[in-house]
N, C-alpha and C positions, 0 to 999 in steps of 0.2 A: 371546296376551290376558293373561297371566302379567305382572303388575306393570304392568298398561296405564296410562298418564298421556295427560293432554292435551298431548304433547310440542309442538304447533304453539304453545298459547292462554299455556304457560308461557314459551315463549321468545320470542314475540313482539313485548314491550318491548326484547329486548336485540339483535336482528338487525336486519340490513337488510332480508331479509324469510322469511318463513316458507311452504313448500309442502307440504299436504300429499295424497301420493300415493295413489289407491282403486284404478285398473287400471292394469296390468301394463303394456297400449301406452303408458301416460303417462309412464313411468319417464322414456325420453330426454328427452322435452323439460323434463322436468323440471328434470334435470340440466343443461342446456343453458342452460334461461334463468337456474339458479341461479349457473353459472359466469359469466356474463355480468352480472348483478345483483352478484356479488360483486366481479368485478373492474374494472370503470368506474364511473367517476365516483369518489364517494367509495369506497375501499375497505371491506368490512365482511362481516363471518361471512352465511350465507344457511342456513339448515335445511332439511332436504326429510327431510319422515317419509312412510317409504313402510311401508303397512299390511302388515298378514302375511298376507292372501290374494292381495294382490296381489305380494307376495315367492313366492309357491307359486305363482300363476298363469302361462301362458304366453303372449306375444303375437310377432308379427314385430319384428325388430328392425331399426328406421327410423333411417339418420343420414346426414346430419344433418339434426335437424328441423328444422320448422318452428317461430323462435320469436316469437311476437306480445304482444309487452307493450304493449300501449297508453302505458300510463300513465307509464312510466318512460324518462325523456328526460333523461340528462343535460347539462346547457349546460357548454360549455368555452371557446367563445369570447364572450370580453365586448364590454359593449353600447361602439359608439367614444366617447359623450358624456362618460361616466365615465372612459375613459381620459384624452381630453381633461382633465376636471376635476382627475383626480388628479395629470395632472402640473404643471397650473395651480397645486396646491395645494402640492404640492414646490417650486416654484419660488419662492413667496413664503413659505415657511418658513425659519427661523431655527434652530431646534434640533430637526431633523427626525432619526426615528431608525427602522431599518430592526428590526422585530419578523419576528425569519423562524422558520416552525413547520414540522412535519416532513411538509404538505403539498408543500413546494418536494423535498422528498429523495423521495417521492412521484411526482412528473410528472418527475422524473430533469432539475428546471430549475436546476442547480449553477452551469449554465457561465454561464448568460444572468442568474443572481443576481449572482454577480461581475462582469458586465459592467456591468449596471444599479448596482450599489452603486461601482464606480468611477468610471461616468460622475458619479451626483449627490456623491457623496464624501460620504457621511453615515455618523455610525457605525451597527456591525451586532451583535445578539445574535441567538442561535442559539439556541431552547430544547431542553430535554430529547431530544425526536424530533428537532430538524433539526442534531445535533451532525454535524459532518463538512458540513455543506450550504455551508457557508463556510469557508474554509481557515481554522484557528484562529494560523496563522501572520502572516495579513494584517496590517495596521497599523489596519484597521476593527475588526475585530471584538475586541469588550468581554467577549467569553464568555459564558455560561449567566445569562438573568435569573432572578428569582424567589427563593421561599423559601430554595434553594440553591444561589443564584446570585452573581456576582461583586459587588463593590462599585460599580466601572464600569457595568455593566451594569444594576444595577436602581438607579442612581441618576441614570442617562442615560434612561432611560424615565420616572421617577417627574418632568424636569424637562423631559422634549423638547415643543416645540409642534408635532408630526405624529408619529405613530404609520403607519409605511408596514406593513404589518400583512400577510403574505404567506403563507398556508396554515397559519396559527396560530387559536388557537381560545379565546383570553382565559380557560386554565384558573388553577381557582384557585392553584394551585401559583407561579403567576407573576403574577397580582396580586394576591394576598393579598386586603385587604378591598376589592372592586372599585369602589365608590362613591367610595375615595379614592385608585383606581391611577393615574395617570398625570393629575393633576387638570383640566391646562392645555394638555393635548395634542389638538389633532383628529384624526379617524380617518380612514386608507384602510382599508379591509378586501378583500382576496381573496381569496377558498375555494370550492372547486369544489360546495360544500353550503351550499344558499341557509337551510337551516335555524339553520348555525351564525351567519349575520352577522344583529348587532342584539340575540343573542340574549344576551349578558352586557353588551355596551357599543353603544353607539348609534355605526355609521358614518357619517360627514360624506358619506362615497364610499363606497357599496358596489358592490363587483364582483363577478359570481358567474362564475366561469370557472375553469379548469384555470392552475394558475399557471406554467408554462410559457410557452403562448400570450400570457398577460395582459404579462408580464413582457416578451416580445419587441415586443410593442405598445407597451408603458410606454417601452422601450428608444428607440423609434421616434419617439412624439410626444415624447418628452424633448429629443431631440437635433434634431428639426427647430422648437422651439420654445426652443431655449438656455434650457430649463427648470432654473438650474441655481443652488441658491441658494449664498448666501453665509453659510460657517459658520469663518469665521476664528476671532469671539469665543467660540464653541460648542465649537469644538476643543481652545483653550486650557484652558477648564473640566474638558472631557472627559480630556486628558490628565492633567492635572493631578490627576483621580483615578486614571489607570491609574496613575501615579508613586506618589501615596500610600498606595494600597491593595491592590496587588500580592497574587495570589492566591499563599496558603500552609497551612501546620500547626504545631502545638507537637511540636517534637521530642520524644521519650521520652530518658528520663537513666539510664534503669535498664538501658542497653544491649540491648534489645529491639529491635527493629524496627517506628515505625510505621507501619500499613496504607497511610497514605498515602503512605511515601515504596515501599512494596514496589510498589504500583500505578504512582504515576509512575516506576517503574525498567522496568515491565513494557511500560510503553507506550515508554519509551527505547528501550530492546533492539530491541523488536520493530520499532517503526516506522510509521509511517501507510497501509503495504499489507496489515498484518495486518489482521483481523476482530476485534472485541472483543463479548464477549455479556457481559451482568451480568443478576441474581436481578433484588431487590427487598427496597430497604431502605439503610443507610446505604451499605455497599460498592458500589452501584450511583452511589449520588451522589458518591463519591471514585473512580470510572470514569471518572465523564460530567467530571467536573471536572481529574482529573490528568494525565489521556492526551491526548496532543494528538493532533486529528483532523481531516486535511488534505483528508477525499475524502466524501462519501456513500457509507453504506451497508457502514461501517468498525463501527458501532457499531449494536449491536441490545439493544433492553430492547424490555420490555412497555409502556412508558409509564403510559399512564392507566388501561391494565386491570389495574397491580398486580400482577401475574399471578408468586408467587414459584415457584419450581422452572423459570423459564422457561431459563434460562441454560445446564443442559448439552443439553438436548433443541437448543437455539437454533444453537448451537454446533457440535451435529452434523451439521443440517442445512444450516449454511453451510460445512463442508467437505465435503459432500457436493456441494451447488452449486457451489463452488469450491476445488477440491482442492488447487489450487499454491499459496493462501495460506497463512500461519499464522493459527492461530484458538485464539482461549484464552475459556474459560469461566470470569468469577471471580464469584465466590459467597461468600453465608456462610451461617454454618452452619444456621441455618432453612432456607432456600431448599435448600441442598443435600442 
């Protein structure tokens, strides 16, 4: 009871779910339920608070326990009519952009995304959480959008007539003032979490489902209906932006090394098969911008959680998980 607090009540707004266990025999089912909730649908943290008397008591160990969560049914398969509507909207667009978020990485949909993007032929932007979901070397990739994004990525979103939003949440770092973000664009919004759809931006075609499953169905529907937009003029405009506004930085003239140069060289020397973890701050943005990501899960960062001190333990975990890969922790002084 020393320093006791209502930790379940305190954590309820910031967890996916919180359990209070008051009997020793309920521990197995609470742990099993917590893992199921945390790892299915949209991943998220689950708290299990086991009271002191439950920790001290004894009970028969039963595994696997019977998990009964009647209100928990994540939707992964999209509604067929929404897939049809999305395909039709893509075919009718003149200036579409793929707005790709971390949900694509989480669902393991990078190969399917590549196939869909090449089928449609539209520009692709990848958020901070989606770096590597679509290869940086691909001619359709405009880089990262938003506050710390590239000029082509930001401008393409602003001028688009359709946002094909896959596993992204219209975060304020991407949109800025939500009212003035992509003002002339219709929105197809695909997300496994129904709470995200329509939260920030109205979705003309809302699709609740797993990104991988939805993309596979979209590929089939677009291929069958030949819903391929004509984007010749759009690409002329976008390619003009790419040529005029390349990603760069100001070289220092005092004989020292610019941090952007150091981070860029780390990426060039280590290559796309390495893993890069970053803390939070300017070094995080430079790492997202100046390292070229060709595959998912090569880039580890805490995203919207904004967790300083993240990179060293994340890099250690990555090295344990994939010991044959070169792993970098890129950090700032405060984080370190």
